[in-house]
N, C-alpha and C positions, 0 to 999 in steps of 0.2 A: 063249663064250670070252673076250669082252671083260671080263665081270664077274670072271673069275678073276684078272685082273691088277689089280683094284681092292682097296685096303685100306681098312678103317674106322679110326676114331680109335685104338682099342685096338691094332690091328695095327701102325699107324704108330708109335705110342708104343713098342711093343716093338721094332720094327725099328730105330728111331733111338735107343733107350735114353734117352728123355726122358719127362717127365710129360705127361699129357693137358693139364694147365694150360698148359704150354709150347706145345703144338700149337695150342690155342685162342688163345693170344696171337699166334702167328705168323699164324693165320687172320685175326684182327682187323686185324693190320697189313698183310695182303696179301703176306706174305713167302714163303709156301709154296704151290706149285701144288696146286689142289684143285678138285673138282667137287662141287656140291651137288645131290644127287638125292633127291627127295621129302623135303626137309627134313633130310637127313643128309649129312654130309661124306664124300667118298670121295677116295682118292688113288691115282693110277696109279704103280706101282712104277718104271717107266722114267722118268717125269717127275720123281719124287722123286730118283732116282739122278742125273739130269742137273742138278737143282737143287743137290744136294750137291756135285757137281763144280764148279759155278760159285761155290760158297761158299769154296772152298779159297784160302787166302792163301799166296802165295809170298814168303818172306822172304830 
């Protein structure tokens, strides 16, 4: 059940509508919550949603 909530780079790219290159840049900068399993990055959807909410700027 835990693995069903995990996305890979391609799924996250589609979900956020950004390029894989952007995601790798965020990973390098430690900007996006991620888990590295067996040498592959994985992303929990609920953590990504929380991270997105924290990025919202109120003007």
